[in-house]
Every structure is written in structure tokens, then in C-alpha cells.
N, C-alpha and C positions, 0 to 999 in steps of 0.2 A: 335821477337826481332832482331834488327840489331847488327852486330859486326863490330867494327872499329879497326884500328891499331894506336898506337902512334909511331911516327917516332923516330928512335934513334937519339940522339944528340951527340954521341961521335965521329962520323966521318961524317962531312958534305958532303964529296965527294960521299957518298952512298945514299943521300937522294932522288935524282931523280930516281935512280934505284929502290928503295923501292916504290916510288910513282907510277911508271909505272907498276910495278908488282902488287901492290895492286889494281890499277884501273882496271887491266885485271882479277882480282879475284872476290871473293864474298863479299868483304869488303865494308862498307857503308861510312866510314869516315877516314881521316888521321888527327891525332891530333899532336900537338907539345907543349912542355913546354916552360916556360919563366923564365929566370933569367937574371940579368945584370952582376953581378960579378961571372961569371963562363964561361966555354969554350963551350957555346952552340950557335947555330946560332940565329939571331934575328928572332922572330916568324913571323911577318907580311911580311917581305921580303921573308923569306923561303916559306911561304904559297903562295905568289904571283907566285914564280917560280913553285911550285908544281901544282898550278891551271893551269899554262900554259903547263905543261907537261902531264896533264891528261884530260880526257873528261867527266867523270860522277861522280867520287867520291867526297864527300864533304871534305872541309878543315876547321880545327877547332883549336883554341887556347885552351890549357888546363893546366893552365889558364893564360891569359894575366894579368900581374900585373899593373892594371890601375893606381894606385896612382903614379907610377914611370913616368908617361907620361903626356905630355901636352894635355889637352882635345880637343882643337880646331884641332890640328894636328891629333890626334887619330881619331876624327870623320871623317876627310877627308881621312885618310888612310883606315879606315874600309869601308867607302862608296865606295872607289875606288876598294878595293879588292872584295867587294860584287858584283860590277858591272862587273869587268873583269873576275870574276869566273863564271859568268852567274847565280849568286844567290846561289852558292855552299858554301858560307862562313858562319861559325858560330863563333861568338865571345864568347868564354868562359872567364869569368873574375874572378878575386880574388884580395884580398888586399895584399897578400904576408906577410912575417914575418921575412925576413933576414935583419939584421941590415946593413950588408955591401952593399946590393942592394940600400937601402935607403940613405946611406952615399954617394954612387957614384952618385945618381940622385939628390942629394941636397934636399932631402925631409925629413920631420919629420916622423918617424915611428909611433909615438904615436897618430898621427891625421889621420892615413891612412884610418880608417873606415869612419869617417865623410867626408873626402875628396872624397872617392869613391862614397858615396851617392850623393854628389853634381855632380860629374863627370858623373854618369850614368843618372841623370836627365837631365843634359846638352846635353849628346849625343842624347837622345831621341828628345829634342827640335831642335837640330841642323839638325838631319836627317828628322824631320818633316818640315824643310824649314823655320823655324823661324830665326829672326835675332840673331846673337850671343850675342850682347849686344847693348846698346844705341849708342856706338861708332863704331860698326862693323856689317855689314850686314850678310846675309845668307852665309853659307859655303857649297860649293858644292864639288864634284858632288852629286846629289841626289842618295840615294840608290834605289834599285829596288822596295822597298815597302815603301810607306809613310803613309799608313793607320795604325792605332791602334794596337799595338805600331809601330812606324816608325823605319825603319832600318833593318839590318841583324838580324837573330836570336841571342838572348843573353842568355847564360847559366851562372848562378851564382854558383861559388864554395864556399862552407862554411861548418863550422861544428857547430858553436854555434847558439843558437836560434835567437838572435838578427840579426846575419848575414844571417841566412836562410830566414828570413822575406824579405830580398832584392829580393828574387825570385819573389814574388807576387808584390812587389812594382815597380820593374824595369825590370824584366827578362821575358823570355819566358819558362825557365826551370831551372833545377838544374843539376850540375855535381858533383859527389862525388868519391873521391879516398879513398875507404874504403872497408874492407872485407864485405861480406854479413851480418855477425852477427851484424855489426854496421850500415850498410847502410839503413836497413829497417826502423829504428827509424828516420833517417834523411829524407827519402822519405815521411814518414807519416806526419812529421812536416811541410814539404813543402806543401804538399797537404792541410793540415789544414789551413795554413796561406793564401793559394790561395783562398780557400773557404771563409774565414773570410773577405778577402778583396773584395769579390764579383766578382772575375775574372771568365770570361766565360771559358768553357771547362776544361782542365786539364794542368798542367805543364808537359813539356817533362822531363823525368827523365833518366839521363845518369850516368852509373857506369864506373869506371876505375879500372883496375887491372894490376899488373906488371907481365911480362911473359918473359921467355927465353926458347925456344924449340930448341933443337939440341944436337950436341955432347958436351962432357965435356968442351971443350974450349969455346963454346958459353956461357954455363951456368957460367963458371968462369969469362968470360968477363962482363957478366951482373951483376954478384955479386960484381965485383970490381967497376963497374960504379955506382951501387947503393950506395956502401959504400962511394965512393968519393963525390957523390952528397949530401947525407944526412950526413953531417959532424958530427952531434950529434950522439954519439955511441948508445944511447938508441933508437932513431928514426931509425938509420941504421939497427940495430938488428931486430926491428919490421918489417921493409920493407923486409929484407932478409928472414925472417920467412914466409912472405906471397908471396914470388916469386913463380909463377907457372911454373914448369919445366917439367911436363909430360903431355901427352895427357889426361890422366884420371883426373888429377887435373884440367886441363883447361876446360874440358867438364863439370865437376861437379861445378866449379865456375860459368860458364856461365849459366848453368841451375838454380843455386841458385839466380843469379841476375834476371833472367827472373821471377822466382817465387816471387820476391819482387815487380814486376811490372815495371822493367826497360824497357825503350824503346830501349835502346842501351847500349852495353858495349864496351868500348875502351880498347884494350889490349896493354898496353904500353911496348914497347920492349927496353931492355937495352943493347943488343948486336947489333952491326952494321951489322951483317951478313945478307945480303939480302935474303938468302935462307930461312930465318925464315918466310918470307911471305908465301911461299908455304907450309912449315911445319905447320904453324898455320892454314892455310886454310884446310889442311888435318886433323889436330887434332880437329878442331871444327866442322867438318862435322858430322851431326847426333847427335849434342849435346842434342837435345830434348829427346833422349833415357835416358839421365841421370836424367831427371826430376823425 
């Protein structure tokens, strides 16, 4: 199982330092979250810069809120990032649920699921080189791969059964931000719908966990950032309870995700301290012993 890192979004000036350190280490992926009404960097622009500052590590949205975006422009942006990164880009997608994000984007939050279904179908058509509409021709550039399904790898983030079915309909895999005790059921549901739809092979399964490894100030910074991000007190309390702050907790969680069949776990860091990259690399070394 691969281990990736989620880039911190509390200090944009540290992002490229994080990226270069992670690229030189054992990590497989650098992920980044998406919000509109919050003090985070725009994901696709940030990942383009990260791709240019690195040589081998993959870059991934976790997850991009597709209903907030124009479909045609998003298709072009993703294909461009896919090409300039040398095929290292993964598009993680989700519907979102923050009313202020949708208000700022001028979109109806109640129709976000149906809208994203149409958008994902349209993205695949555009990447396959089809005309956008009767009035508009194909939208380039072409992604690196145009064969079944066309475009960069797409991971769908979801929790409900209807939403999980999008993985088999439009995606290449699933990404879930949940503790192991919950994620196993989601993984199995995704696999079942994948088989029911007659998809070949198996979906890629990616887990996400929150982590802060370091001295007390690092953990305190991470807890403050999580509390600010999850404005709902109940959700924030749940997220804080699941924050991994010791090497033992981290290795046990990674081993648990591996036991569920995860192909990758992305450790999302909520403190901007770049030294976390080295600490997490050291803390996860030998995680197999915790199985």
C-alpha cells in the first residue's frame, strides 16, 4: 500500500517546500482540499505549481467540488494539468455541502448531485475528443489517455449508497475520509457496485486520515486549523478525536487501512510545519509490523 501526504492549506508559502521534501521521500501522492469560501489556495493552480516543483510524486485533489465549477473550463484545466504533470494528476471529486460555497459560486446546493452526474459524464466525453455541443466543437488539449475511460484518473468521494454508485458509473476509484471502522463498509459497497455494473478489474481504493506529528505547538496548530475548518462543533469534535498525533497511532491506522484493502492512504496534515514530512516518513517506516 502506498502512503501519500495531504498538503497543509493554512500557509500557502510553505507548500512548495512541502512538495519538494515529499518528492524526495517515500511518499506516493500530494493531495489538497477544496473550498471556495475559506482561506485555502485554489487546488488546480496549486497542483500545477507543485507538479512543476517535483519530478515523480503524483498530485491529487481531495476532493475538488465539481458543482462549483464550469464544466468546459474544468475539462480544459484538468487535461492541461494531466499533460504538464506528465500524467501524474488524479482528479478526486465530490459534491460538497457548504451553503456558503454554493452561494458564492451562484449555484443551487439542492441540485448538486444531479449536476455533478451530468458534469462527470460531460468531462469523459470532452476528454474523449467529442464535440462539446451542437454549437461548440471539441475542447483541447487532449489528455494523455483517451481510451476507456478517457482523461486523468478520477476518484469519487462519497458516503451515501447512491453517491457511492458514481464510482462505477464515472470513476476509476474511490476516496474516503473516514476511520477504518467506517471505511470498510464503504469500500465493499464500491466494489459491489463496480461488479454489478460489469466494470473490468477493480476500483482503486484510497483512504484519508488527519495527522499532526511533532512537538506540542504542531499538534496545537493542527487542532486549531481543524476546528476552524469544520465550523460545526459536532463535526469538529469528531475530527479532533480522530487526529493521529503519535507514531504508534499512525502506524496502527495505516495498517488498519491496508487490512481493508486500501491501495493508498493519504495522511492529511493540518500544521504547516514542513518538518512534518520527515517526521511522518520516519513514523510510518515499518508500519507493516503493526498489521
